[in-house]
MARNUBA-758876 format. One record per atom (N, C-alpha, C): x, y, z. Coordinates in steps of 0.1 Angstrom, whole numbers, padded with zeros to 4 digits, always signed. Layout:
N
XYZ
...
This chain:
184
+0010-0014-0004
-0002-0003+0002
+0010+0013+0001
+0009+0024-0010
+0013+0037-0011
+0003+0041-0002
+0010+0060+0004
+0003+0067+0006
+0015+0076-0008
+0004+0084-0018
+0009+0090-0027
+0016+0102-0017
+0028+0108-0022
+0030+0117-0011
+0031+0131-0023
+0026+0130-0036
+0022+0139-0048
+0009+0139-0052
+0003+0146-0055
-0007+0152-0062
-0007+0149-0079
+0007+0139-0082
+0008+0139-0095
+0002+0128-0103
+0006+0129-0114
-0002+0118-0119
+0011+0107-0125
+0004+0096-0126
+0020+0085-0121
+0017+0072-0127
+0022+0067-0132
+0022+0053-0142
+0023+0040-0131
+0012+0034-0130
+0006+0026-0123
+0014+0011-0128
+0012+0007-0144
+0017-0001-0151
+0013+0000-0163
+0029-0002-0173
+0032-0003-0186
+0034-0018-0192
+0034-0022-0202
+0037-0032-0206
+0049-0026-0221
+0063-0028-0213
+0072-0022-0222
+0082-0029-0230
+0076-0044-0234
+0083-0053-0243
+0072-0050-0256
+0057-0050-0252
+0051-0054-0267
+0038-0040-0267
+0043-0034-0256
+0031-0021-0255
+0016-0025-0258
+0012-0037-0251
+0001-0041-0250
-0012-0028-0241
-0003-0022-0231
-0009-0018-0220
-0006-0006-0216
-0008+0003-0207
-0009+0014-0201
-0019+0020-0190
-0014+0022-0177
-0026+0023-0166
-0020+0037-0162
-0024+0047-0160
-0021+0055-0152
-0026+0066-0147
-0029+0068-0129
-0033+0070-0122
-0033+0089-0124
-0046+0096-0128
-0045+0107-0128
-0047+0119-0119
-0045+0130-0119
-0046+0139-0112
-0053+0148-0120
-0070+0154-0116
-0073+0155-0124
-0074+0174-0113
-0081+0187-0120
-0077+0196-0115
-0086+0197-0102
-0099+0187-0102
-0107+0191-0089
-0104+0185-0077
-0091+0180-0078
-0088+0174-0069
-0092+0161-0069
-0096+0151-0080
-0102+0143-0074
-0091+0133-0090
-0091+0119-0088
-0084+0110-0095
-0095+0102-0106
-0086+0100-0116
-0090+0090-0128
-0082+0081-0130
-0088+0070-0138
-0071+0066-0144
-0076+0065-0159
-0064+0065-0168
-0062+0070-0178
-0053+0052-0184
-0064+0046-0197
-0057+0028-0194
-0059+0030-0211
-0051+0021-0216
-0044+0024-0227
-0044+0014-0230
-0050+0007-0242
-0052-0004-0243
-0052-0007-0263
-0049-0014-0274
-0050-0016-0283
-0053-0005-0294
-0051+0007-0290
-0053+0018-0298
-0061+0027-0291
-0065+0023-0283
-0081+0029-0275
-0078+0030-0261
-0080+0044-0260
-0080+0050-0247
-0096+0050-0236
-0097+0045-0221
-0106+0049-0214
-0102+0055-0203
-0112+0060-0202
-0107+0074-0188
-0120+0071-0178
-0113+0067-0170
-0123+0060-0159
-0122+0073-0148
-0131+0079-0146
-0132+0087-0132
-0146+0080-0118
-0138+0074-0110
-0148+0067-0106
-0153+0073-0097
-0151+0082-0091
-0163+0092-0082
-0175+0099-0087
-0171+0102-0100
-0184+0104-0106
-0189+0095-0118
-0181+0083-0113
-0189+0071-0116
-0197+0073-0135
-0184+0079-0145
-0181+0079-0154
-0168+0072-0162
-0170+0073-0182
-0158+0063-0183
-0162+0074-0199
-0149+0078-0206
-0152+0074-0218
-0140+0070-0229
-0145+0070-0239
-0136+0059-0247
-0134+0065-0258
-0115+0069-0262
-0117+0071-0275
-0105+0063-0284
-0107+0063-0299
-0097+0055-0301
-0087+0062-0312
-0074+0059-0312
-0061+0066-0315
-0067+0070-0332
-0069+0059-0341
-0073+0058-0351
-0089+0065-0358
-0093+0063-0352
-0108+0071-0354
-0111+0082-0351
-0105+0089-0336
-0107+0095-0332
-0117+0098-0325
-0132+0088-0320
-0146+0093-0318
-0148+0090-0303
-0154+0099-0297
-0156+0097-0285
-0171+0091-0281
-0171+0083-0273
-0182+0073-0265
-0182+0075-0253
-0196+0071-0247
-0193+0070-0233
-0197+0056-0233
-0192+0048-0218
-0189+0032-0223
-0203+0026-0216
-0215+0031-0226
-0226+0024-0222
-0230+0010-0230
-0221+0009-0243
-0220-0006-0244
-0214-0007-0252
-0209-0022-0252
-0196-0025-0260
-0188-0021-0274
-0177-0022-0276
-0172-0015-0287
-0173-0023-0302
-0167-0019-0309
-0172-0024-0322
-0163-0036-0328
-0151-0031-0318
-0138-0041-0324
-0140-0051-0311
-0133-0067-0316
-0130-0069-0311
-0117-0076-0302
-0109-0062-0305
-0099-0064-0296
-0103-0057-0284
-0108-0051-0280
-0113-0042-0266
-0123-0048-0260
-0129-0054-0251
-0143-0058-0249
-0145-0048-0231
-0157-0044-0233
-0158-0035-0219
-0175-0036-0222
-0178-0035-0204
-0187-0041-0201
-0189-0033-0189
-0202-0026-0190
-0206-0015-0179
-0219-0018-0172
-0214-0025-0160
-0230-0026-0152
-0230-0008-0143
-0244-0008-0135
-0243+0001-0128
-0229+0004-0120
-0226-0005-0110
-0215+0003-0099
-0208-0004-0107
-0199-0009-0118
-0190-0018-0121
-0187-0017-0133
-0169-0017-0140
-0169-0013-0153
-0158-0025-0154
-0159-0035-0166
-0145-0044-0166
-0143-0039-0186
-0131-0038-0183
-0126-0036-0200
-0108-0048-0201
-0110-0053-0210
-0102-0063-0213
-0094-0065-0228
-0088-0070-0230
-0083-0075-0245
-0076-0090-0246
-0077-0092-0259
-0072-0105-0264
-0059-0105-0258
-0051-0101-0252
-0036-0100-0248
-0034-0104-0230
-0046-0105-0232
-0046-0109-0213
-0048-0100-0203
-0051-0084-0207
-0051-0073-0198
-0065-0073-0192
-0068-0071-0180
-0080-0070-0178
-0079-0056-0167
-0088-0051-0165
-0089-0042-0155
-0102-0038-0150
-0109-0036-0135
-0123-0036-0132
-0118-0027-0123
-0135-0019-0124
-0136-0009-0110
-0148-0010-0104
-0148-0012-0096
-0159-0013-0087
-0167-0001-0083
-0174+0010-0091
-0182+0022-0085
-0179+0025-0069
-0186+0014-0068
-0196+0011-0052
-0185+0016-0040
-0173+0009-0044
-0160+0009-0028
-0149+0017-0033
-0147+0026-0045
-0136+0031-0053
-0127+0019-0055
-0125+0011-0058
-0115-0002-0058
-0111-0004-0078
-0107-0004-0079
-0102-0011-0090
-0090-0019-0089
-0090-0025-0099
-0078-0037-0100
-0073-0042-0117
-0066-0046-0117
-0054-0047-0125
-0053-0065-0131
-0055-0068-0136
-0051-0086-0138
-0044-0084-0151
-0033-0095-0148
-0022-0097-0160
-0021-0110-0164
-0025-0119-0177
-0023-0129-0177
-0008-0134-0178
-0004-0145-0178
+0011-0151-0176
+0018-0149-0186
+0018-0148-0195
+0029-0143-0210
+0029-0125-0206
+0024-0118-0191
+0029-0107-0194
+0038-0107-0183
+0043-0117-0177
+0054-0117-0167
+0074-0114-0173
+0072-0106-0162
+0084-0095-0160
+0086-0085-0172
+0071-0082-0181
+0076-0072-0186
+0068-0064-0190
+0063-0056-0176
+0057-0043-0174
+0064-0041-0159
+0062-0030-0162
+0067-0019-0145
+0059-0005-0140
+0062-0004-0132
+0050+0010-0128
+0057+0008-0113
+0042+0018-0108
+0046+0014-0089
+0035+0004-0088
+0031-0005-0098
+0026-0016-0094
+0038-0029-0095
+0050-0026-0098
+0060-0036-0099
+0063-0041-0111
+0071-0048-0108
+0074-0056-0121
+0074-0071-0126
+0056-0077-0116
+0048-0086-0123
+0060-0095-0126
+0073-0100-0116
+0073-0112-0123
+0080-0122-0105
+0073-0121-0098
+0069-0131-0083
+0082-0128-0075
+0090-0118-0077
+0104-0115-0074
+0098-0103-0063
+0105-0105-0050
+0105-0092-0043
+0109-0088-0042
+0128-0087-0042
+0137-0079-0043
+0137-0067-0059
+0133-0069-0064
+0131-0060-0075
+0119-0050-0075
+0108-0055-0068
+0093-0046-0073
+0095-0030-0070
+0107-0027-0062
+0112-0012-0066
+0117-0006-0075
+0118-0015-0086
+0125-0006-0099
+0120+0005-0104
+0131+0020-0105
+0133+0030-0106
+0130+0029-0125
+0125+0037-0133
+0125+0040-0149
+0141+0034-0153
+0149+0039-0146
+0162+0039-0153
+0171+0029-0152
+0159+0016-0145
+0165+0002-0140
+0172+0001-0129
+0174+0011-0122
+0184+0009-0108
+0168+0006-0100
+0174+0005-0088
+0164+0006-0073
+0165+0011-0062
+0154+0016-0058
+0156+0016-0045
+0147+0017-0035
+0149+0020-0019
+0140+0011-0009
+0136+0031-0004
+0136+0040-0011
+0125+0049-0007
+0113+0053-0010
+0103+0052-0003
+0091+0054-0014
+0089+0065-0023
+0091+0081-0013
+0088+0090-0020
+0100+0088-0033
+0115+0083-0035
+0120+0086-0046
+0116+0074-0053
+0107+0065-0051
+0105+0054-0062
+0089+0061-0067
+0083+0065-0058
+0072+0074-0066
+0075+0082-0075
+0082+0093-0069
+0085+0105-0081
+0090+0102-0089
+0098+0090-0090
+0102+0086-0108
+0092+0079-0116
+0084+0075-0108
+0070+0069-0122
+0061+0081-0124
+0062+0094-0119
+0054+0106-0124
+0054+0108-0142
+0041+0110-0143
+0042+0112-0161
+0043+0129-0160
+0050+0131-0169
+0053+0149-0175
+0054+0158-0163
+0058+0155-0148
+0063+0166-0147
+0049+0171-0138
+0039+0162-0134
+0026+0167-0131
+0016+0170-0137
+0019+0170-0155
+0005+0171-0163
+0008+0158-0170
-0007+0155-0169
-0010+0138-0182
-0009+0144-0191
+0000+0138-0203
-0006+0145-0215
+0000+0132-0225
+0001+0122-0222
+0007+0108-0228
+0002+0111-0243
-0009+0116-0251
-0011+0114-0260
-0013+0129-0261
-0014+0131-0276
-0024+0143-0275
-0039+0139-0279
-0055+0144-0271
-0062+0136-0265
-0070+0149-0272
-0079+0147-0284
-0088+0156-0285
-0101+0156-0278
-0103+0166-0274
-0116+0170-0260
-0127+0163-0268
-0139+0158-0260
-0153+0153-0269
-0160+0159-0266
-0169+0163-0279
-0176+0173-0278
-0188+0172-0271
-0187+0181-0263
-0202+0179-0252
-0213+0190-0257
-0224+0180-0255
-0237+0181-0255
-0248+0188-0248
-0253+0193-0253
-0266+0199-0244
-0270+0197-0229
-0271+0184-0233
-0275+0171-0222
-0264+0172-0210
-0251+0166-0216
-0238+0169-0209
-0236+0180-0200
-0239+0187-0207
-0240+0204-0200
-0243+0206-0191
-0260+0203-0193
-0268+0202-0177
-0264+0195-0167
-0258+0180-0173
-0253+0171-0161
-0243+0177-0155
-0237+0180-0162
-0220+0186-0158
-0225+0200-0146
-0237+0204-0150
-0239+0218-0137
-0247+0209-0124
-0254+0197-0127
-0255+0192-0119
-0248+0182-0106
-0240+0170-0118
-0232+0167-0106
-0217+0165-0108
-0212+0179-0115
-0195+0180-0115
-0189+0195-0101
-0200+0205-0107
-0194+0218-0108
-0199+0214-0089
-0185+0219-0086
-0183+0223-0065
-0194+0227-0058
-0203+0238-0067
-0213+0241-0057
-0228+0235-0053
-0227+0223-0059
-0236+0218-0065
-0242+0207-0058
-0257+0205-0054
-0256+0202-0041
-0261+0186-0043
-0258+0181-0055
-0262+0168-0063
-0251+0161-0061
-0235+0170-0061
-0225+0161-0066
-0221+0151-0055
């Protein structure tokens, strides 16, 4: 269990060999956190407190709210009332339970030892879990967490086109996202 000393975005896990997935804990401007998940040229942004998810593809650059599954077979998504599950054919799955603010990342065996980040090296070796991005090791939690910060506290892993906001989304934003709203 880590108590992150800073409010910066950090890399939780990334496949550094095949680039099959990236998971980043993003610090939002409203002092809340979200998950940035990248799989198969598709980005899923999950906001647990707001219980919403958005998805877009690098190729098509289209935005969707995750109420239905993707048309592609390479990334599967399932949304229930308080839970979202995302997986790909390469053995990566992410599940978030909004009721408990709990998200889990599960990797199949062939991702053994090829990923790194705050979640460690995924090779069942306790001695190298605190590896820094440069390949060295530390036993200092502050140095470890700071080494996996993304872009000096600003999350811009890819140029992301903002999703167009509809009238209905504006109303929802006023009701549920604005700090002064009683429904937030």
